[in-house]
C-alpha angles and dihedrals in degrees: 000000000000120000120263113272121251115270096188092125096028126124089204095092133145088250091055090049093052091047091052092050091051092048092051095044096236118214119223097270094049093043092053093051092044089055091047091052091051091050091050091053089069091071108009115114131212112253112270119225088207096052107023110065097203087061100046094108099049123091108240089224088069089063096059103114101160091101092060127090127219118250119269088217140353115296118246118281124181116207119205141160137073130349098219136166111261094022126114121186114171143135114255089252092053092046089056131188115024095336095129089053093151093053111138094018095117103024109042125211095231104053093109139317092290093057090046090052090049093057096037090057100027113160131157100037117174127190119208111184132173116195122226113297093003113144110199106198099192127051121259110232129209120185115190123194122194127194139161125088113251096013130136115224122198111182118177128198118192116190118188117183114191123217113303094357127142120217137165125191130186115193121189124194124199135169141173123255091261118112106273137165118209128189107186122182123197121188120190112189106185116192128211112305092356125139122213127183115191126184125183121194114199109201099156130166122262095261100041120117117199131194107182128185117199124173132172123197116196130201127202115323092352121147127207128182123186132188124187118191117189118187102153146007133107091250125001111181114179125187106197120183134178114194105196100198103150122076113260095012122141143201135197118190120191130179137179129184130182112189137190138161110013095327119146123201115188124186122189112180136182123194100190113190109197106149130055123272094015124156133202135177130183136187124172122174133181136188112200130195135176110000098332124134138206127196128192123184112169130179124196111194123191111188129209092262096044096097118175093015117172114202138164134172127185132179123185127180130190117201112209096180138033092245098051117101138200129189121194124187115170116179133189124203111184121178100173131054093211100089133136096209138336116180143152141183140181137185138175128181148108127288110295110261094210092053090049091051092049093050093045089052086063091061105272124130119242090257091049092049092050091048093050093050094046093049091049091048094052097042096074099077090047092048095048094049090061108218117172117266097265095052091041090056091048092054092045089053091054091052093044092052091054092047090053090054089053092048090242098110096092 
């Protein structure tokens, strides 16, 4: 690893971390992790594009955070959704004491310098917890707004699903067009027989750079489904991991990016099969116009004890201009020969000329034919995730609005 960058002129100091914790009134669990993050900063290195494969497509200059200042307080978060028995939705400050006791269980503080920075300057933590056997019919909604040129934002979402519970969460991120750096962390702790559905909507400003860490850990017979929709942001780099530890647990990871200008959407995924009889599926699609870029690097791991694993990963990219670019890098790591299926596939290319000709022969203009094909291409991750009709229409409208900006809406 490379050595940690100099912080001689940095505002991201241990003293600033302690002051932030005092201002936010940290409980014991948060205070302990904040201190651990500060300690890790002394030795933790920034990821190296030359040495760390998940970072090979990101310009190291984008990782220079010394010019950013920690928040003076937690950024605004609006909490919406049902008030249901067995459901807790609260900021870490509202939860009080040791309420987020499982904080840091899925996303550790010492993964690299970015994770250490996240915990050292954590602000805006929200706990979403479903008690055992609770079935939450409507989605919980979190809407996060970020402002302030040159600031570092570190939101944290901790989801704890008790045994046999059912929970859905939609989290929307927005920011101004000021230069911002955001380090979100999302932990999904899915208990035995529990079902969690998590959707993230990335609607960032034009100068926001995002480095998100999301990790789900499943117990026996648990089921987690995740959807990430990226429609804006200068750089949105998401590390999304499903650790299938319990026997019979499953994961479905879906992603969708629509890029324009110089936007860069970067997905790094890990489907980590640990327990027996586990199943995972993945589909990430992007439609790219102008000079935008999408990256997918996905790793499917099947451990020695993951007998009868069933895994699939698929990445598809549609290039809407000659200057758009897509990189796809699926990887399999299989340590047992007792598997049901392990497969992967990837494509990148322009709209199919034969399909365009066929659709135009039915009376559509060229623009209308392109729009129809692009919409159909992007609809699959949304369809497979399985939101109810109202949410599905909301997500389709976000995608449609971006396509109209690119002139690809027909």
